[in-house]
C-alpha positions in Angstrom: 30.8 -95.6 -38.1 29.5 -96.1 -41.6 25.8 -96.4 -42.1 23.5 -98.1 -44.7 20.2 -96.3 -45.0 17.3 -98.3 -46.4 14.6 -97.0 -48.7 11.2 -96.2 -47.2 9.3 -99.5 -46.4 12.2 -101.7 -47.2 12.9 -102.7 -43.6 10.1 -105.3 -43.4 12.3 -108.3 -44.1 14.8 -107.2 -41.4 11.9 -106.8 -38.9 11.2 -110.5 -39.6 14.9 -111.2 -38.8 15.9 -112.1 -42.4 19.6 -111.4 -42.5 20.1 -110.2 -46.1 19.8 -106.7 -47.5 19.6 -106.5 -51.2 21.1 -103.7 -53.2 17.6 -102.6 -54.5 16.6 -101.8 -50.9 19.4 -99.4 -50.2 18.8 -95.6 -50.4 22.4 -94.6 -49.6 25.6 -95.7 -47.8 27.1 -93.0 -45.6 30.8 -93.0 -45.1 33.4 -94.9 -47.1 33.3 -98.5 -45.8 35.6 -101.1 -47.3 34.3 -104.4 -48.5 33.7 -106.6 -45.5 33.5 -103.7 -43.0 30.7 -103.7 -40.4 28.2 -100.9 -40.7 25.0 -99.9 -39.0 21.8 -100.6 -41.0 19.0 -98.1 -40.4 15.5 -97.7 -41.8 14.6 -94.5 -43.7 13.2 -93.0 -40.4 16.5 -93.6 -38.6 15.5 -96.7 -36.6 18.4 -99.1 -36.0 17.9 -102.4 -37.8 21.2 -104.3 -37.2 24.9 -104.5 -37.7 25.8 -105.8 -41.1 28.8 -106.8 -43.2 29.2 -104.6 -46.2 29.6 -106.3 -49.6 29.4 -103.6 -52.4 30.0 -106.0 -55.3 27.2 -108.4 -54.4 23.5 -108.2 -55.0 23.3 -109.0 -51.2 24.9 -105.7 -50.2 24.8 -106.5 -46.5 24.5 -109.5 -44.2 23.4 -109.0 -40.6 25.8 -110.1 -37.9 23.9 -108.7 -34.9 20.4 -107.4 -34.2 21.4 -105.6 -31.0 22.6 -102.0 -31.2 24.6 -102.5 -28.1 26.4 -105.5 -29.5 28.3 -104.8 -32.8 30.5 -107.5 -34.2 33.7 -108.2 -32.4 35.8 -111.1 -31.1 33.4 -111.5 -28.2 30.4 -111.9 -30.4 32.2 -114.4 -32.7 33.3 -116.4 -29.7 29.7 -116.4 -28.4 28.2 -117.6 -31.7 30.9 -120.3 -32.2 30.4 -121.6 -28.7 26.7 -121.8 -29.1 27.0 -123.7 -32.4 29.5 -126.1 -30.9 27.4 -126.8 -27.9 24.4 -127.6 -30.1 26.4 -130.1 -32.2 27.8 -131.8 -29.0 24.2 -132.6 -28.0 23.0 -133.8 -31.4 26.0 -135.6 -33.1 27.8 -138.6 -31.6 31.3 -137.7 -30.3 34.0 -138.3 -32.9 31.6 -138.3 -35.9 32.5 -135.9 -38.8 30.0 -133.0 -38.5 29.1 -129.5 -39.6 30.0 -127.2 -36.7 28.7 -123.9 -38.2 26.0 -123.6 -40.8 26.4 -119.9 -41.8 23.3 -117.6 -41.5 21.4 -120.3 -39.6 24.0 -120.1 -36.8 24.2 -116.4 -36.9 27.5 -116.3 -38.8 26.7 -115.3 -42.4 29.0 -116.8 -45.0 30.8 -119.0 -42.5 30.8 -122.8 -42.9 32.8 -125.0 -40.5 33.1 -128.8 -40.9 35.2 -131.1 -38.7 36.9 -134.3 -39.7 38.7 -135.6 -36.6 41.5 -133.2 -35.7 41.0 -131.2 -38.9 38.7 -128.2 -39.1 37.7 -127.1 -42.6 36.7 -123.4 -42.9 34.7 -122.2 -45.9 34.1 -118.4 -46.2 31.6 -117.1 -48.8 31.0 -113.5 -47.9 33.1 -110.4 -47.7 32.2 -109.9 -44.1 33.3 -113.5 -43.2 36.5 -113.0 -45.1 37.4 -110.0 -43.1 37.5 -112.1 -39.9 39.3 -115.1 -41.4 42.3 -115.1 -39.0 40.2 -114.4 -35.9 37.8 -117.3 -36.8 40.7 -119.7 -37.4 42.2 -118.9 -34.0 38.9 -119.1 -32.2 38.1 -122.5 -33.8 41.4 -124.0 -32.7 40.9 -122.6 -29.2 37.3 -123.8 -28.8 37.5 -127.2 -30.5 41.0 -128.4 -29.5 41.6 -129.5 -33.1 45.1 -129.6 -34.5 44.7 -127.7 -37.7 42.4 -125.4 -39.7 42.3 -125.8 -43.5 40.5 -123.2 -45.7 38.3 -124.2 -48.7 36.9 -120.9 -49.7 36.6 -121.8 -53.4 32.9 -122.1 -54.1 31.5 -120.6 -57.3 29.5 -118.1 -55.2 32.7 -116.2 -54.5 32.6 -114.5 -57.9 29.3 -112.9 -57.0 31.0 -111.4 -53.9 33.9 -110.1 -55.8 36.2 -112.5 -53.8 39.1 -114.5 -55.0 39.2 -118.2 -54.2 41.5 -119.4 -51.4 42.4 -122.9 -50.3 45.2 -124.2 -48.1 46.3 -124.5 -44.5 45.4 -121.6 -42.1 46.6 -123.1 -38.9 48.8 -126.1 -38.4 50.1 -128.4 -41.1 48.1 -129.6 -44.1 46.2 -132.9 -43.3 47.0 -136.2 -45.0 45.5 -136.5 -48.4 43.4 -138.6 -48.7 42.2 -138.3 -45.1 40.4 -141.3 -43.6 37.2 -140.8 -41.6 34.6 -143.2 -40.2 30.9 -142.8 -40.2 28.7 -145.4 -38.3 31.4 -148.0 -38.8 32.0 -147.4 -42.5 35.4 -146.0 -43.5 35.8 -143.3 -46.1 38.8 -141.7 -47.8 38.3 -138.1 -48.7 40.3 -135.2 -50.1 39.9 -132.0 -48.1 42.1 -130.2 -50.7 40.2 -131.1 -53.8 36.9 -132.9 -52.8 33.5 -131.5 -53.3 32.3 -129.0 -50.7 34.7 -129.4 -47.8 35.7 -133.0 -48.9 32.5 -135.0 -48.0 28.7 -134.6 -48.1 28.2 -134.3 -44.4 24.6 -133.2 -45.0 23.6 -136.7 -46.2 24.7 -138.5 -43.1 21.2 -139.3 -41.8 20.0 -140.2 -45.3 22.9 -142.6 -45.7 21.8 -144.3 -42.4 18.3 -144.5 -43.8 19.5 -146.2 -47.0 21.6 -148.6 -44.9 18.5 -149.6 -43.0 16.5 -150.2 -46.2 19.1 -152.0 -48.3 19.0 -155.5 -46.7 18.8 -158.1 -49.6 18.1 -155.4 -52.2 19.5 -154.7 -55.6 20.5 -151.0 -55.4 21.3 -148.4 -58.0 23.2 -145.4 -56.7 23.3 -142.5 -59.3 25.8 -139.7 -59.0 27.6 -141.8 -56.4 30.7 -139.6 -56.1 33.0 -141.4 -53.7 30.5 -144.1 -52.7 28.7 -142.6 -49.7 25.3 -144.2 -50.4 26.7 -147.2 -52.2 28.9 -148.2 -49.3 26.1 -147.6 -46.8 23.9 -149.9 -48.8 26.6 -152.6 -48.8 27.0 -152.2 -45.1 23.3 -152.7 -44.7 23.4 -156.0 -46.5 22.5 -155.1 -50.1 22.7 -158.1 -52.4 24.2 -156.0 -55.2 24.9 -152.3 -55.8 25.4 -150.6 -59.2 27.1 -147.2 -58.6 27.3 -144.7 -61.5 29.5 -141.6 -61.5 30.8 -139.4 -64.4 34.0 -138.5 -62.6 36.7 -141.1 -63.0 38.7 -139.6 -60.2 35.8 -139.8 -57.8 35.0 -143.3 -58.9 38.5 -144.4 -58.3 38.3 -143.2 -54.7 34.9 -145.0 -54.3 36.6 -148.2 -55.3 39.3 -147.6 -52.8 36.7 -147.0 -50.2 35.0 -150.3 -51.0 38.3 -152.1 -50.6 39.1 -150.2 -47.4 35.9 -151.7 -45.9 36.6 -155.2 -47.3 33.4 -155.4 -49.2 33.4 -158.3 -51.7 34.2 -157.0 -55.2 31.4 -158.9 -56.8 28.8 -157.1 -54.7 29.3 -153.8 -56.3 29.7 -152.6 -59.9 31.3 -149.3 -60.4 30.3 -147.6 -63.7 32.0 -144.5 -65.1 29.2 -142.9 -67.2 26.9 -140.0 -67.7 24.0 -140.7 -65.5 21.3 -139.5 -67.9 22.7 -141.8 -70.6 23.2 -144.7 -68.2 19.6 -144.6 -67.0 18.4 -144.9 -70.5 20.8 -147.8 -71.2 19.6 -149.6 -68.1 16.0 -149.0 -69.2 16.7 -150.4 -72.6 18.3 -153.5 -71.0 15.2 -154.1 -69.0 17.0 -153.9 -65.7 15.1 -153.5 -62.4 16.2 -152.4 -59.0 14.7 -152.6 -55.5 16.2 -149.4 -54.3 17.4 -146.4 -56.3 19.2 -143.3 -55.0 19.3 -140.1 -57.1 21.7 -137.5 -55.5 22.6 -135.2 -58.4 24.8 -132.1 -58.3 23.3 -128.6 -58.1 21.2 -128.1 -61.2 19.8 -124.7 -60.3 21.9 -122.5 -57.9 19.4 -119.7 -58.4 15.7 -119.4 -59.1 16.5 -118.0 -62.6 17.7 -121.4 -63.6 14.8 -123.3 -62.1 12.9 -124.1 -65.3 15.9 -125.7 -67.0 16.8 -127.6 -63.8 13.2 -128.9 -63.5 13.6 -130.6 -66.8 16.7 -132.4 -65.7 15.2 -133.5 -62.4 12.0 -134.8 -64.1 14.1 -136.7 -66.7 16.2 -138.7 -64.1 13.2 -139.3 -61.8 11.0 -140.5 -64.7 13.7 -143.0 -65.7 14.3 -144.1 -62.2 10.6 -144.8 -61.7 10.7 -147.0 -64.8 13.7 -148.9 -63.4 12.1 -149.8 -60.1 10.8 -153.3 -59.4 7.3 -153.7 -58.0 7.2 -152.2 -54.5 10.6 -150.6 -55.1 12.0 -147.5 -53.3 13.3 -144.3 -54.7 15.3 -141.8 -52.6 15.6 -138.7 -54.7 17.3 -135.4 -53.8 17.8 -131.8 -54.9 20.4 -129.5 -53.5 19.5 -126.7 -55.8 18.7 -123.4 -54.0 16.5 -122.4 -56.9 14.2 -125.4 -56.5 11.8 -125.2 -53.6 10.6 -128.2 -51.7 7.1 -127.8 -53.1 8.3 -127.5 -56.7 10.6 -130.5 -56.2 7.7 -132.6 -55.0 5.6 -131.5 -58.1 8.5 -132.4 -60.4 8.7 -135.9 -58.9 4.9 -136.4 -59.0 5.0 -135.4 -62.7 7.8 -137.9 -63.3 5.8 -140.7 -61.7 2.7 -139.8 -63.8 4.7 -139.8 -67.0 6.4 -143.1 -66.0 2.9 -144.7 -65.6 3.4 -145.7 -62.0 1.5 -145.0 -58.8 3.8 -143.8 -56.1 3.6 -142.9 -52.4 5.8 -140.5 -50.3 7.1 -142.5 -47.3 9.2 -139.7 -45.9 10.4 -136.1 -46.6 14.2 -136.0 -46.4 16.6 -133.2 -45.7 20.0 -132.4 -44.2 21.0 -133.8 -40.8 20.6 -132.2 -37.4 24.0 -130.5 -37.7 22.6 -128.4 -40.6 19.9 -126.3 -38.8 17.7 -123.9 -40.7 16.7 -120.6 -39.0 13.0 -120.0 -39.2 13.7 -116.5 -40.5 16.1 -117.8 -43.2 14.3 -120.5 -45.3 17.2 -120.2 -47.8 19.2 -122.3 -45.4 17.2 -125.4 -46.4 19.0 -126.2 -49.6 18.8 -130.0 -49.5 15.4 -131.4 -50.3 14.5 -135.1 -50.7 11.7 -137.7 -50.9 11.6 -141.3 -50.1 9.0 -142.8 -52.5 7.6 -146.2 -53.1 5.8 -147.5 -56.2 2.7 -149.4 -55.4 
């Protein structure tokens, strides 16, 4: 069995059960393991640290599968981890609701994302170790979930850092219909598993969509970066008087319009605007528009900490403009999905935006991903979605 030997003193993070080993912590790799192979991770003094998946082309050179020396990775361990993850979702998510079934490292399965839409399982692999078990994972998922098909969407940008080639298409069963229709809390959505963002839908925002729905009654709403209408339709379902939804992608906006028609919302209750959000916010400011409720759910501005400074400027810009567009007592739900922006930094950015906008604001609630997106206490990187619900006083 191949071994990865750490430099002296570099085992501290593993002792805290953080599952990543960075290349700078490695003294040597013994044997000739292939990319994705399982190897034993040992401290400089020979102590066993864990079984990890080897990824020689990545800065994260190993990801821990198991902390028990007597339990290396195999079909039995994968079945155990998947079963535990599924059991947890069965308790926390209503039966039949689209949900994340596996949340990578936080479920003990590094680089493995599993989402379910009805009879379709979408599998997303983002590490060399996960890729090595692709077929086994697909078979186990069909067996344990009773779904009809497994579709792969391993095409995230992070694959290049792993030296992996993107892959997308059916793994088990026939390809699902495109678009696929799902229902969330009584609202119907069309999504594309083949070409949509992430695995086709932003499942992580489910509980925040429910929150917006509960706050939207009688309100004028501005939904920025609306994608296919998740927040906009939730606001309409909650009784919003009027929603203005802004999205730069014409293709996504076309699907949002179809979603509104699918739910038979009156056309005059929602204005769909294809535009750059930064420019549109300035245009609305210059027009003197005001809104009771604004949602800012931008794409990832800073995937890594190295890009945090540039991203911070973007976040401050849109939040400053949003604060200026709020009516007295108005609400702002603002989000960051950037891994390079911490929750504390995001709050400081929003606070600075309120100050520069000349408004006094309160935080009503800290927001994050839903219950089906757990975060292991030893792996804070799993908390990528940060949000604030603010009110101007």
